C-alpha beads as a LAMMPS data file, in Angstrom:
LAMMPS data file: protein, C-alpha beads

476 atoms
475 bonds

1 atom types
1 bond types

-500.0 500.0 xlo xhi
-500.0 500.0 ylo yhi
-500.0 500.0 zlo zhi

Masses

1 110.0

Atoms # bond

1 1 1 -15.078 -5.503 24.070
2 1 1 -12.358 -5.798 26.788
3 1 1 -10.451 -2.870 28.167
4 1 1 -7.047 -4.655 27.005
5 1 1 -8.845 -4.733 23.232
6 1 1 -9.680 -0.951 23.747
7 1 1 -6.254 0.088 24.919
8 1 1 -4.274 -1.914 21.842
9 1 1 -7.094 -0.347 19.485
10 1 1 -6.141 3.061 20.791
11 1 1 -2.340 2.446 20.572
12 1 1 -2.561 1.122 17.312
13 1 1 -4.111 4.362 15.791
14 1 1 -1.637 6.476 17.930
15 1 1 1.271 4.502 16.352
16 1 1 -1.086 5.158 12.910
17 1 1 -0.894 8.942 13.908
18 1 1 2.780 9.002 14.754
19 1 1 3.397 6.996 11.325
20 1 1 1.695 10.139 9.582
21 1 1 3.833 13.059 10.898
22 1 1 6.961 10.477 11.001
23 1 1 6.697 9.793 7.221
24 1 1 5.019 13.360 6.230
25 1 1 8.612 14.096 4.979
26 1 1 8.565 11.150 2.577
27 1 1 5.702 13.019 0.230
28 1 1 6.401 16.482 0.862
29 1 1 10.019 17.111 1.329
30 1 1 10.914 17.504 -2.139
31 1 1 7.804 20.222 -2.699
32 1 1 9.114 21.792 0.380
33 1 1 12.869 22.133 -0.568
34 1 1 12.133 23.161 -4.275
35 1 1 9.327 25.923 -2.453
36 1 1 6.598 24.535 -4.873
37 1 1 4.573 24.601 -1.170
38 1 1 5.106 26.135 2.055
39 1 1 5.342 23.671 4.926
40 1 1 1.690 24.056 5.953
41 1 1 0.005 23.964 2.497
42 1 1 2.403 20.803 1.833
43 1 1 1.055 18.810 4.595
44 1 1 -2.491 19.690 3.878
45 1 1 -1.824 18.146 0.506
46 1 1 -0.141 14.927 1.237
47 1 1 -2.913 14.892 4.117
48 1 1 -5.779 14.945 2.029
49 1 1 -4.316 12.520 -0.739
50 1 1 -3.509 10.169 2.181
51 1 1 -6.931 10.214 2.855
52 1 1 -7.923 9.825 -0.740
53 1 1 -6.377 6.173 -0.429
54 1 1 -8.995 4.950 1.353
55 1 1 -11.365 5.057 -1.754
56 1 1 -8.595 3.172 -3.973
57 1 1 -7.307 0.303 -1.794
58 1 1 -9.971 -1.848 -1.080
59 1 1 -8.706 -5.314 -1.241
60 1 1 -6.513 -4.927 2.129
61 1 1 -3.953 -7.072 0.721
62 1 1 -1.097 -5.549 2.704
63 1 1 -3.172 -5.609 5.988
64 1 1 -3.691 -9.205 5.416
65 1 1 0.053 -9.807 4.763
66 1 1 0.680 -8.199 8.140
67 1 1 -2.080 -10.423 9.637
68 1 1 -0.084 -13.669 8.614
69 1 1 3.555 -12.483 9.830
70 1 1 2.715 -14.602 13.110
71 1 1 0.517 -17.625 13.327
72 1 1 -2.843 -17.212 14.429
73 1 1 -2.495 -19.594 17.284
74 1 1 0.110 -17.858 18.713
75 1 1 -1.431 -14.382 18.361
76 1 1 -2.633 -13.015 22.042
77 1 1 -3.577 -9.527 22.850
78 1 1 -0.477 -9.605 25.153
79 1 1 1.802 -9.851 22.300
80 1 1 -0.134 -7.377 20.334
81 1 1 0.413 -4.887 23.074
82 1 1 4.270 -5.423 23.596
83 1 1 4.779 -5.221 19.847
84 1 1 2.813 -1.899 19.551
85 1 1 4.604 -0.332 22.323
86 1 1 7.863 -1.149 21.254
87 1 1 6.944 -0.057 17.444
88 1 1 5.859 3.624 19.225
89 1 1 8.762 3.870 21.572
90 1 1 11.367 2.924 18.313
91 1 1 9.558 5.795 16.106
92 1 1 9.465 8.190 18.367
93 1 1 13.150 7.651 19.289
94 1 1 14.090 7.938 15.382
95 1 1 11.747 10.795 15.008
96 1 1 13.493 12.544 17.810
97 1 1 16.834 12.321 16.303
98 1 1 15.513 13.100 12.940
99 1 1 16.375 9.723 11.151
100 1 1 14.203 8.418 8.757
101 1 1 13.806 4.804 9.757
102 1 1 10.883 2.529 8.599
103 1 1 7.552 2.510 10.701
104 1 1 6.506 -0.408 8.403
105 1 1 9.686 -2.562 9.544
106 1 1 9.291 -1.183 13.184
107 1 1 5.615 -2.427 13.363
108 1 1 6.656 -5.829 12.008
109 1 1 9.544 -6.092 14.118
110 1 1 7.758 -5.563 17.414
111 1 1 4.970 -7.683 16.451
112 1 1 7.437 -10.939 15.846
113 1 1 9.681 -10.111 18.599
114 1 1 6.669 -10.531 20.962
115 1 1 5.451 -13.235 19.229
116 1 1 8.708 -14.947 19.687
117 1 1 9.226 -14.145 23.150
118 1 1 5.630 -15.890 23.728
119 1 1 6.178 -19.058 21.758
120 1 1 9.617 -19.454 20.421
121 1 1 10.548 -18.856 16.858
122 1 1 8.087 -21.288 15.506
123 1 1 5.254 -18.702 16.264
124 1 1 6.423 -16.402 12.859
125 1 1 5.719 -17.409 9.225
126 1 1 9.139 -17.515 7.842
127 1 1 7.771 -17.155 4.270
128 1 1 5.843 -14.183 4.985
129 1 1 8.768 -12.707 7.090
130 1 1 11.340 -13.413 4.487
131 1 1 9.228 -11.825 1.665
132 1 1 8.601 -8.626 3.594
133 1 1 12.641 -8.585 4.582
134 1 1 13.819 -9.001 1.014
135 1 1 11.858 -5.729 0.080
136 1 1 14.052 -3.762 2.705
137 1 1 16.736 -4.106 -0.122
138 1 1 14.459 -4.595 -3.134
139 1 1 12.154 -1.361 -2.730
140 1 1 14.617 1.504 -2.418
141 1 1 16.752 -0.273 -5.076
142 1 1 13.412 0.015 -7.515
143 1 1 12.941 3.197 -6.217
144 1 1 16.458 4.148 -7.197
145 1 1 16.355 2.625 -10.799
146 1 1 13.185 3.996 -11.791
147 1 1 14.191 7.526 -10.660
148 1 1 17.850 7.209 -12.495
149 1 1 15.699 6.089 -15.632
150 1 1 13.167 8.712 -15.674
151 1 1 16.054 11.616 -15.004
152 1 1 17.483 10.232 -17.806
153 1 1 14.619 10.271 -19.846
154 1 1 13.901 14.002 -18.873
155 1 1 17.842 14.831 -19.277
156 1 1 17.955 13.632 -22.759
157 1 1 14.060 14.920 -23.542
158 1 1 15.764 18.387 -23.243
159 1 1 17.677 17.874 -26.515
160 1 1 16.292 18.761 -29.869
161 1 1 16.405 15.124 -31.164
162 1 1 14.042 12.568 -32.396
163 1 1 14.919 9.791 -30.350
164 1 1 13.719 11.052 -26.973
165 1 1 10.417 11.758 -28.696
166 1 1 10.185 8.274 -30.143
167 1 1 11.274 6.865 -26.862
168 1 1 8.508 8.586 -25.308
169 1 1 5.606 7.621 -27.819
170 1 1 6.812 3.828 -27.399
171 1 1 6.490 4.332 -23.440
172 1 1 2.875 5.551 -23.912
173 1 1 1.801 2.609 -26.449
174 1 1 3.655 -0.175 -24.294
175 1 1 1.927 1.354 -21.083
176 1 1 -1.687 1.751 -22.861
177 1 1 -1.165 -2.111 -23.880
178 1 1 0.063 -3.492 -20.557
179 1 1 -2.777 -1.361 -18.484
180 1 1 -5.378 -2.810 -21.261
181 1 1 -3.816 -6.057 -20.884
182 1 1 -4.162 -6.171 -16.964
183 1 1 -7.569 -4.757 -16.721
184 1 1 -9.778 -7.201 -14.750
185 1 1 -13.172 -7.854 -16.645
186 1 1 -13.933 -10.801 -14.776
187 1 1 -17.133 -10.669 -13.266
188 1 1 -16.136 -12.894 -10.393
189 1 1 -13.181 -10.740 -9.294
190 1 1 -15.537 -7.555 -9.730
191 1 1 -17.965 -8.818 -7.343
192 1 1 -15.339 -9.919 -4.551
193 1 1 -14.702 -13.812 -5.358
194 1 1 -10.980 -13.378 -4.805
195 1 1 -9.936 -17.347 -5.420
196 1 1 -12.389 -19.879 -6.508
197 1 1 -11.011 -23.411 -7.214
198 1 1 -12.642 -26.314 -9.415
199 1 1 -13.425 -29.625 -7.035
200 1 1 -15.544 -32.934 -7.539
201 1 1 -18.360 -31.004 -5.620
202 1 1 -18.356 -27.788 -7.563
203 1 1 -17.045 -24.613 -7.397
204 1 1 -14.912 -23.798 -4.079
205 1 1 -15.092 -20.153 -2.800
206 1 1 -11.359 -20.048 -1.386
207 1 1 -11.518 -16.496 -0.540
208 1 1 -14.204 -13.662 -0.550
209 1 1 -13.487 -10.153 -0.243
210 1 1 -15.291 -8.279 2.638
211 1 1 -17.958 -5.862 1.797
212 1 1 -18.186 -6.774 -1.747
213 1 1 -21.386 -7.658 -3.683
214 1 1 -20.534 -11.246 -3.378
215 1 1 -20.996 -11.098 0.516
216 1 1 -23.846 -8.851 -0.036
217 1 1 -26.018 -11.570 -2.135
218 1 1 -25.109 -14.197 0.659
219 1 1 -22.039 -16.082 -0.565
220 1 1 -19.370 -17.030 2.018
221 1 1 -15.614 -18.427 2.196
222 1 1 -16.077 -22.348 1.799
223 1 1 -19.212 -22.068 0.064
224 1 1 -19.206 -24.672 -3.013
225 1 1 -21.067 -23.179 -5.854
226 1 1 -23.315 -26.409 -7.418
227 1 1 -25.385 -24.257 -10.001
228 1 1 -26.581 -20.691 -10.866
229 1 1 -30.389 -20.031 -11.922
230 1 1 -30.290 -24.123 -12.051
231 1 1 -27.438 -24.405 -14.419
232 1 1 -24.571 -26.399 -13.134
233 1 1 -21.022 -25.277 -13.777
234 1 1 -17.834 -26.664 -15.106
235 1 1 -15.452 -23.755 -14.152
236 1 1 -15.299 -20.245 -13.097
237 1 1 -15.173 -19.001 -16.768
238 1 1 -18.871 -20.406 -16.768
239 1 1 -19.686 -18.413 -13.589
240 1 1 -18.165 -15.493 -15.219
241 1 1 -20.496 -15.650 -18.316
242 1 1 -23.685 -16.363 -16.143
243 1 1 -22.992 -13.605 -13.905
244 1 1 -21.855 -11.104 -16.701
245 1 1 -25.426 -11.814 -18.217
246 1 1 -27.201 -10.622 -15.237
247 1 1 -28.202 -6.824 -14.996
248 1 1 -28.315 -4.767 -11.787
249 1 1 -31.804 -5.762 -9.919
250 1 1 -32.214 -9.128 -11.659
251 1 1 -33.405 -11.943 -9.578
252 1 1 -30.328 -14.867 -9.220
253 1 1 -30.335 -18.304 -7.323
254 1 1 -27.205 -19.864 -6.267
255 1 1 -27.189 -23.432 -5.335
256 1 1 -24.596 -23.936 -2.788
257 1 1 -23.391 -26.488 -0.256
258 1 1 -22.839 -24.763 3.082
259 1 1 -21.000 -26.783 5.546
260 1 1 -22.081 -29.908 3.794
261 1 1 -25.580 -29.086 3.636
262 1 1 -27.356 -28.027 0.475
263 1 1 -28.881 -24.230 0.132
264 1 1 -30.569 -22.355 -2.067
265 1 1 -29.861 -18.604 -2.064
266 1 1 -32.318 -16.582 -3.961
267 1 1 -31.053 -12.957 -4.203
268 1 1 -30.840 -9.864 -6.155
269 1 1 -27.933 -9.363 -8.313
270 1 1 -26.554 -5.795 -7.041
271 1 1 -23.214 -4.789 -8.270
272 1 1 -22.253 -1.546 -7.166
273 1 1 -23.161 0.265 -10.352
274 1 1 -25.676 -0.925 -13.128
275 1 1 -23.919 -0.679 -16.398
276 1 1 -20.783 -3.517 -15.971
277 1 1 -18.536 -0.626 -17.713
278 1 1 -18.615 1.531 -14.293
279 1 1 -18.244 -1.641 -12.145
280 1 1 -15.129 -2.416 -14.240
281 1 1 -13.926 1.076 -13.825
282 1 1 -14.451 1.466 -9.886
283 1 1 -12.816 -2.043 -9.425
284 1 1 -9.959 -1.445 -7.205
285 1 1 -7.131 -2.920 -8.893
286 1 1 -8.381 -1.605 -11.757
287 1 1 -8.185 1.904 -10.358
288 1 1 -4.631 1.451 -9.702
289 1 1 -3.573 0.269 -12.939
290 1 1 -5.577 3.492 -14.259
291 1 1 -3.585 5.641 -11.861
292 1 1 -0.349 3.937 -12.651
293 1 1 -1.127 4.389 -16.445
294 1 1 -2.171 8.279 -15.871
295 1 1 1.354 8.781 -14.184
296 1 1 3.474 7.167 -16.917
297 1 1 1.396 8.838 -19.785
298 1 1 1.785 12.219 -18.033
299 1 1 5.530 11.819 -17.685
300 1 1 5.645 11.066 -21.515
301 1 1 3.575 13.466 -22.585
302 1 1 5.247 16.182 -20.477
303 1 1 8.578 14.761 -22.013
304 1 1 7.797 15.075 -25.695
305 1 1 7.283 19.220 -25.056
306 1 1 10.507 19.672 -23.005
307 1 1 12.979 20.498 -26.291
308 1 1 10.561 23.570 -27.046
309 1 1 10.598 24.874 -23.675
310 1 1 13.477 27.430 -22.378
311 1 1 14.817 26.960 -18.527
312 1 1 12.331 29.112 -17.086
313 1 1 9.716 27.679 -19.058
314 1 1 10.283 23.857 -17.747
315 1 1 10.951 24.900 -14.212
316 1 1 7.831 26.358 -14.026
317 1 1 6.210 23.148 -16.115
318 1 1 8.164 20.908 -13.262
319 1 1 6.926 22.677 -10.221
320 1 1 3.271 21.971 -11.670
321 1 1 4.422 18.563 -12.112
322 1 1 5.395 18.176 -8.482
323 1 1 2.214 18.709 -7.322
324 1 1 0.946 15.644 -9.458
325 1 1 3.651 13.348 -8.426
326 1 1 3.437 14.258 -4.677
327 1 1 -0.027 13.521 -4.605
328 1 1 0.595 10.058 -6.160
329 1 1 3.031 9.394 -3.863
330 1 1 0.938 10.433 -0.679
331 1 1 -1.814 8.222 -2.231
332 1 1 0.710 5.201 -1.949
333 1 1 1.722 6.148 1.422
334 1 1 -1.554 6.172 2.771
335 1 1 -3.004 2.950 0.936
336 1 1 0.658 1.143 2.013
337 1 1 0.924 2.465 5.753
338 1 1 -2.719 2.449 6.617
339 1 1 -3.053 -0.919 5.920
340 1 1 -0.410 -2.102 8.189
341 1 1 -2.367 -0.975 11.281
342 1 1 -5.628 -2.145 10.032
343 1 1 -4.002 -5.742 9.652
344 1 1 -2.597 -5.157 13.665
345 1 1 -6.409 -4.080 14.797
346 1 1 -7.608 -6.975 12.571
347 1 1 -5.675 -9.670 14.155
348 1 1 -6.564 -7.995 17.750
349 1 1 -10.420 -8.216 16.767
350 1 1 -9.701 -11.950 16.091
351 1 1 -7.645 -12.447 19.049
352 1 1 -10.376 -10.740 21.255
353 1 1 -13.049 -12.693 19.808
354 1 1 -14.850 -9.901 18.279
355 1 1 -14.449 -11.364 14.832
356 1 1 -13.769 -14.934 13.649
357 1 1 -11.585 -14.083 10.486
358 1 1 -9.726 -11.394 8.516
359 1 1 -12.748 -11.221 6.228
360 1 1 -14.798 -9.603 8.662
361 1 1 -12.801 -6.799 9.213
362 1 1 -15.832 -3.989 10.117
363 1 1 -16.048 -0.918 8.300
364 1 1 -14.640 1.589 10.626
365 1 1 -11.323 -0.157 11.127
366 1 1 -10.172 0.832 7.527
367 1 1 -12.134 4.289 7.881
368 1 1 -9.902 5.244 11.346
369 1 1 -6.830 4.098 9.997
370 1 1 -6.976 6.158 6.926
371 1 1 -8.587 9.134 8.820
372 1 1 -5.352 8.915 11.659
373 1 1 -2.485 8.436 9.131
374 1 1 -3.917 11.945 7.353
375 1 1 -4.156 13.781 11.016
376 1 1 -0.704 12.502 11.461
377 1 1 0.644 14.312 8.305
378 1 1 -1.104 17.101 8.882
379 1 1 0.942 17.351 12.209
380 1 1 4.213 16.967 10.135
381 1 1 7.858 16.044 10.682
382 1 1 10.129 18.999 9.836
383 1 1 13.408 17.325 11.090
384 1 1 13.089 14.551 8.942
385 1 1 11.957 16.735 6.156
386 1 1 15.349 18.907 6.667
387 1 1 17.158 15.469 5.994
388 1 1 15.071 14.038 3.090
389 1 1 14.604 16.978 1.244
390 1 1 18.367 18.741 1.586
391 1 1 20.789 16.488 3.447
392 1 1 20.949 13.390 0.877
393 1 1 21.427 15.556 -2.456
394 1 1 19.954 18.836 -3.316
395 1 1 16.625 18.352 -5.013
396 1 1 15.400 20.708 -7.758
397 1 1 11.828 20.708 -9.204
398 1 1 12.967 18.454 -12.126
399 1 1 14.339 16.000 -9.546
400 1 1 11.392 16.182 -7.450
401 1 1 9.473 14.818 -10.053
402 1 1 11.637 12.278 -10.666
403 1 1 11.974 10.713 -7.367
404 1 1 8.266 11.147 -6.351
405 1 1 7.347 9.566 -9.480
406 1 1 9.636 6.675 -8.964
407 1 1 8.395 6.335 -5.412
408 1 1 4.882 6.373 -6.185
409 1 1 5.207 3.715 -8.835
410 1 1 7.136 1.311 -6.619
411 1 1 4.321 1.798 -3.710
412 1 1 1.419 1.155 -6.223
413 1 1 3.321 -1.713 -7.383
414 1 1 4.216 -3.611 -4.245
415 1 1 0.636 -3.034 -3.068
416 1 1 -0.479 -4.864 -5.846
417 1 1 1.824 -7.867 -4.852
418 1 1 0.660 -7.214 -1.252
419 1 1 3.881 -6.825 -0.083
420 1 1 3.982 -3.797 2.758
421 1 1 7.116 -1.937 2.158
422 1 1 8.691 1.129 3.641
423 1 1 7.807 4.377 2.091
424 1 1 10.801 6.026 3.763
425 1 1 13.269 3.673 2.143
426 1 1 11.280 3.862 -1.159
427 1 1 11.808 7.544 -1.476
428 1 1 15.143 7.560 0.007
429 1 1 16.339 5.178 -2.708
430 1 1 14.398 7.379 -5.376
431 1 1 16.068 10.382 -4.116
432 1 1 19.657 8.601 -4.333
433 1 1 18.707 7.276 -8.045
434 1 1 18.411 11.146 -8.944
435 1 1 21.443 12.508 -7.656
436 1 1 23.360 9.889 -8.916
437 1 1 22.688 11.087 -12.524
438 1 1 24.429 14.254 -11.496
439 1 1 27.743 11.981 -10.580
440 1 1 27.884 9.428 -7.566
441 1 1 29.598 11.909 -5.647
442 1 1 26.232 14.459 -5.593
443 1 1 24.978 11.710 -3.115
444 1 1 26.080 12.366 0.498
445 1 1 27.183 9.112 1.154
446 1 1 27.653 9.627 4.782
447 1 1 24.175 10.542 5.042
448 1 1 22.806 7.733 2.956
449 1 1 25.094 4.833 5.071
450 1 1 23.898 6.210 8.355
451 1 1 20.442 5.935 7.030
452 1 1 21.166 2.384 5.797
453 1 1 22.428 1.726 9.549
454 1 1 19.171 2.534 10.757
455 1 1 17.191 0.466 8.304
456 1 1 19.322 -2.262 9.258
457 1 1 18.396 -2.162 13.023
458 1 1 14.928 -1.132 12.623
459 1 1 13.235 -4.529 12.831
460 1 1 16.089 -6.798 15.166
461 1 1 16.229 -3.535 17.910
462 1 1 12.070 -3.423 17.799
463 1 1 12.093 -7.209 18.078
464 1 1 14.304 -7.043 20.944
465 1 1 12.590 -4.182 22.888
466 1 1 9.156 -6.011 21.739
467 1 1 10.465 -9.211 23.573
468 1 1 11.481 -7.292 26.377
469 1 1 8.210 -5.688 27.021
470 1 1 6.503 -8.810 26.496
471 1 1 8.227 -10.690 29.397
472 1 1 7.732 -7.370 31.523
473 1 1 4.018 -7.691 30.985
474 1 1 3.875 -11.320 31.378
475 1 1 5.419 -11.034 34.826
476 1 1 2.345 -8.963 35.938

Bonds

1 1 1 2
2 1 2 3
3 1 3 4
4 1 4 5
5 1 5 6
6 1 6 7
7 1 7 8
8 1 8 9
9 1 9 10
10 1 10 11
11 1 11 12
12 1 12 13
13 1 13 14
14 1 14 15
15 1 15 16
16 1 16 17
17 1 17 18
18 1 18 19
19 1 19 20
20 1 20 21
21 1 21 22
22 1 22 23
23 1 23 24
24 1 24 25
25 1 25 26
26 1 26 27
27 1 27 28
28 1 28 29
29 1 29 30
30 1 30 31
31 1 31 32
32 1 32 33
33 1 33 34
34 1 34 35
35 1 35 36
36 1 36 37
37 1 37 38
38 1 38 39
39 1 39 40
40 1 40 41
41 1 41 42
42 1 42 43
43 1 43 44
44 1 44 45
45 1 45 46
46 1 46 47
47 1 47 48
48 1 48 49
49 1 49 50
50 1 50 51
51 1 51 52
52 1 52 53
53 1 53 54
54 1 54 55
55 1 55 56
56 1 56 57
57 1 57 58
58 1 58 59
59 1 59 60
60 1 60 61
61 1 61 62
62 1 62 63
63 1 63 64
64 1 64 65
65 1 65 66
66 1 66 67
67 1 67 68
68 1 68 69
69 1 69 70
70 1 70 71
71 1 71 72
72 1 72 73
73 1 73 74
74 1 74 75
75 1 75 76
76 1 76 77
77 1 77 78
78 1 78 79
79 1 79 80
80 1 80 81
81 1 81 82
82 1 82 83
83 1 83 84
84 1 84 85
85 1 85 86
86 1 86 87
87 1 87 88
88 1 88 89
89 1 89 90
90 1 90 91
91 1 91 92
92 1 92 93
93 1 93 94
94 1 94 95
95 1 95 96
96 1 96 97
97 1 97 98
98 1 98 99
99 1 99 100
100 1 100 101
101 1 101 102
102 1 102 103
103 1 103 104
104 1 104 105
105 1 105 106
106 1 106 107
107 1 107 108
108 1 108 109
109 1 109 110
110 1 110 111
111 1 111 112
112 1 112 113
113 1 113 114
114 1 114 115
115 1 115 116
116 1 116 117
117 1 117 118
118 1 118 119
119 1 119 120
120 1 120 121
121 1 121 122
122 1 122 123
123 1 123 124
124 1 124 125
125 1 125 126
126 1 126 127
127 1 127 128
128 1 128 129
129 1 129 130
130 1 130 131
131 1 131 132
132 1 132 133
133 1 133 134
134 1 134 135
135 1 135 136
136 1 136 137
137 1 137 138
138 1 138 139
139 1 139 140
140 1 140 141
141 1 141 142
142 1 142 143
143 1 143 144
144 1 144 145
145 1 145 146
146 1 146 147
147 1 147 148
148 1 148 149
149 1 149 150
150 1 150 151
151 1 151 152
152 1 152 153
153 1 153 154
154 1 154 155
155 1 155 156
156 1 156 157
157 1 157 158
158 1 158 159
159 1 159 160
160 1 160 161
161 1 161 162
162 1 162 163
163 1 163 164
164 1 164 165
165 1 165 166
166 1 166 167
167 1 167 168
168 1 168 169
169 1 169 170
170 1 170 171
171 1 171 172
172 1 172 173
173 1 173 174
174 1 174 175
175 1 175 176
176 1 176 177
177 1 177 178
178 1 178 179
179 1 179 180
180 1 180 181
181 1 181 182
182 1 182 183
183 1 183 184
184 1 184 185
185 1 185 186
186 1 186 187
187 1 187 188
188 1 188 189
189 1 189 190
190 1 190 191
191 1 191 192
192 1 192 193
193 1 193 194
194 1 194 195
195 1 195 196
196 1 196 197
197 1 197 198
198 1 198 199
199 1 199 200
200 1 200 201
201 1 201 202
202 1 202 203
203 1 203 204
204 1 204 205
205 1 205 206
206 1 206 207
207 1 207 208
208 1 208 209
209 1 209 210
210 1 210 211
211 1 211 212
212 1 212 213
213 1 213 214
214 1 214 215
215 1 215 216
216 1 216 217
217 1 217 218
218 1 218 219
219 1 219 220
220 1 220 221
221 1 221 222
222 1 222 223
223 1 223 224
224 1 224 225
225 1 225 226
226 1 226 227
227 1 227 228
228 1 228 229
229 1 229 230
230 1 230 231
231 1 231 232
232 1 232 233
233 1 233 234
234 1 234 235
235 1 235 236
236 1 236 237
237 1 237 238
238 1 238 239
239 1 239 240
240 1 240 241
241 1 241 242
242 1 242 243
243 1 243 244
244 1 244 245
245 1 245 246
246 1 246 247
247 1 247 248
248 1 248 249
249 1 249 250
250 1 250 251
251 1 251 252
252 1 252 253
253 1 253 254
254 1 254 255
255 1 255 256
256 1 256 257
257 1 257 258
258 1 258 259
259 1 259 260
260 1 260 261
261 1 261 262
262 1 262 263
263 1 263 264
264 1 264 265
265 1 265 266
266 1 266 267
267 1 267 268
268 1 268 269
269 1 269 270
270 1 270 271
271 1 271 272
272 1 272 273
273 1 273 274
274 1 274 275
275 1 275 276
276 1 276 277
277 1 277 278
278 1 278 279
279 1 279 280
280 1 280 281
281 1 281 282
282 1 282 283
283 1 283 284
284 1 284 285
285 1 285 286
286 1 286 287
287 1 287 288
288 1 288 289
289 1 289 290
290 1 290 291
291 1 291 292
292 1 292 293
293 1 293 294
294 1 294 295
295 1 295 296
296 1 296 297
297 1 297 298
298 1 298 299
299 1 299 300
300 1 300 301
301 1 301 302
302 1 302 303
303 1 303 304
304 1 304 305
305 1 305 306
306 1 306 307
307 1 307 308
308 1 308 309
309 1 309 310
310 1 310 311
311 1 311 312
312 1 312 313
313 1 313 314
314 1 314 315
315 1 315 316
316 1 316 317
317 1 317 318
318 1 318 319
319 1 319 320
320 1 320 321
321 1 321 322
322 1 322 323
323 1 323 324
324 1 324 325
325 1 325 326
326 1 326 327
327 1 327 328
328 1 328 329
329 1 329 330
330 1 330 331
331 1 331 332
332 1 332 333
333 1 333 334
334 1 334 335
335 1 335 336
336 1 336 337
337 1 337 338
338 1 338 339
339 1 339 340
340 1 340 341
341 1 341 342
342 1 342 343
343 1 343 344
344 1 344 345
345 1 345 346
346 1 346 347
347 1 347 348
348 1 348 349
349 1 349 350
350 1 350 351
351 1 351 352
352 1 352 353
353 1 353 354
354 1 354 355
355 1 355 356
356 1 356 357
357 1 357 358
358 1 358 359
359 1 359 360
360 1 360 361
361 1 361 362
362 1 362 363
363 1 363 364
364 1 364 365
365 1 365 366
366 1 366 367
367 1 367 368
368 1 368 369
369 1 369 370
370 1 370 371
371 1 371 372
372 1 372 373
373 1 373 374
374 1 374 375
375 1 375 376
376 1 376 377
377 1 377 378
378 1 378 379
379 1 379 380
380 1 380 381
381 1 381 382
382 1 382 383
383 1 383 384
384 1 384 385
385 1 385 386
386 1 386 387
387 1 387 388
388 1 388 389
389 1 389 390
390 1 390 391
391 1 391 392
392 1 392 393
393 1 393 394
394 1 394 395
395 1 395 396
396 1 396 397
397 1 397 398
398 1 398 399
399 1 399 400
400 1 400 401
401 1 401 402
402 1 402 403
403 1 403 404
404 1 404 405
405 1 405 406
406 1 406 407
407 1 407 408
408 1 408 409
409 1 409 410
410 1 410 411
411 1 411 412
412 1 412 413
413 1 413 414
414 1 414 415
415 1 415 416
416 1 416 417
417 1 417 418
418 1 418 419
419 1 419 420
420 1 420 421
421 1 421 422
422 1 422 423
423 1 423 424
424 1 424 425
425 1 425 426
426 1 426 427
427 1 427 428
428 1 428 429
429 1 429 430
430 1 430 431
431 1 431 432
432 1 432 433
433 1 433 434
434 1 434 435
435 1 435 436
436 1 436 437
437 1 437 438
438 1 438 439
439 1 439 440
440 1 440 441
441 1 441 442
442 1 442 443
443 1 443 444
444 1 444 445
445 1 445 446
446 1 446 447
447 1 447 448
448 1 448 449
449 1 449 450
450 1 450 451
451 1 451 452
452 1 452 453
453 1 453 454
454 1 454 455
455 1 455 456
456 1 456 457
457 1 457 458
458 1 458 459
459 1 459 460
460 1 460 461
461 1 461 462
462 1 462 463
463 1 463 464
464 1 464 465
465 1 465 466
466 1 466 467
467 1 467 468
468 1 468 469
469 1 469 470
470 1 470 471
471 1 471 472
472 1 472 473
473 1 473 474
474 1 474 475
475 1 475 476
């Protein structure tokens, strides 16, 4: 491993750490401003759940998207170095002035700007950049809309009327139905086969996740599965049925075409757990759906009893609910933001010839990224907490629950779509959505417009800084 590569990895982890304290306010501003937790308790709480995300977000889809923002042929260590320096500089500048800008878009802008300086505009993957850029607008709007709906839901649930209760029950029924519908039970997916296509030769493995049972059994991206246990396969459904019929520890033989050569791979069937039920429950996508279902059903159950509580009782319960909503948002923050740095480090390892593809990402990369963002969160970001928690709109425990729940749901949904979004934009949009339920004048639009300018400028400014830094590096 070269000195330059080590420097880049160190800078990436420093960026991850800065991201932690820069974005700490996103998940703890409301619990601090409502006095549910002290600032110290809040940062410990958020840091813990930042790290919990390590055990939930296993597919690294956001990291893969970040890695694909620039064409692989145009990625050099110097490009990555310039992008990271620019991202760190802009992050520290906005943190110093207490502006909640996006660490995510800073990193993307820096990476793209350095690549453009290196190889021109053809270096960037325009489709990926456009998708990410569209969510600069869509993520806060989605957070705003969900926060607005949740706030109205709570407000109407205080009324002694049957209609809010009917709505809450309907929400629970729809949630259970949709989560069960989305629950992944295909054994190919559970084992790590992310994409299998039927070809004239057999079943072609287009994508296989790293550190999965499929990899452990000796299968790789590009393999063509001709038969399993001597039985030829027509489609992936047949493969699913055969895999589901095996139990942990059974012998299984794959007949493969690897690089044009026939190969028999006799191995032990080794999913993570002995029972299929546990394998389904522990599957990354299923865990995310279960968390989303838990959040929505918790809100619905809580709203059923709101009309029976007086002000003091409801306030006390909203404070308890804030612990759940802030924890959920912290998990989303950790999962979304850590993966962006994972993508950069993995690209650097590929450019440095340490690994040959994204699928070969070493185990230490996600572990280090989740650890550093948690440590950064422990350091806090008090200037931004003040802006997020009080200056946009005054936040009560009831509003804090609505904002954090909306933000958490937005982060989970966009992560499942493999789209890197800004946690800052998301929670800010959610807080604005909550404020708008009082009246539009309750939102301090002067502060909000300043934030919007910071968001709009983040990608182009960090791109220009990165381009300049790349030219300076190239001159030596």
